C-alpha positions, 0 to 999 in steps of 0.5 A: 541455500542460505537460511534467509532465502529458505525463510523467504521461500517458506513465507511465500509458500505459507502466503500462497497456501492461505490464498488457495485455502481462502479461494476454496472456502469462497468457492465452496460458500458460493456453491452451497449458497451461504451468502450470509456467511460470505457477507459476514466474512467480507465484513470481518475482512474489511474491518481487519484491513482497516485496523491494520491500516489504522495501526500502521506507522507510516510516519516512521519512514518519513524523513523530516528536513529543516529545509523548506520544499522547493518552489514550483515554477508553474506560475513563472512558466504561465506568466513568462517570468523567469525561473526562481532557480535560474539567475537572469543574465542581462 
């Protein structure tokens, strides 16, 4: 088995271990009726998610082109005009 496949399997195991641990913690807190702690943990979780999304560099993966986007022919279809992509044959 290659080292890369082993690393992926290990990462998957760690992810499932975290999910199981957080599930058990949540069930335990619900059972003990510690809703204040659950509320604080939920708030911290949402805050962490917002920070991750805010810091994500989504524009890095966009490919910029100098061409203008292709025109949409929806108006031509609705009014019965010929398409801008086709040449009219007379």
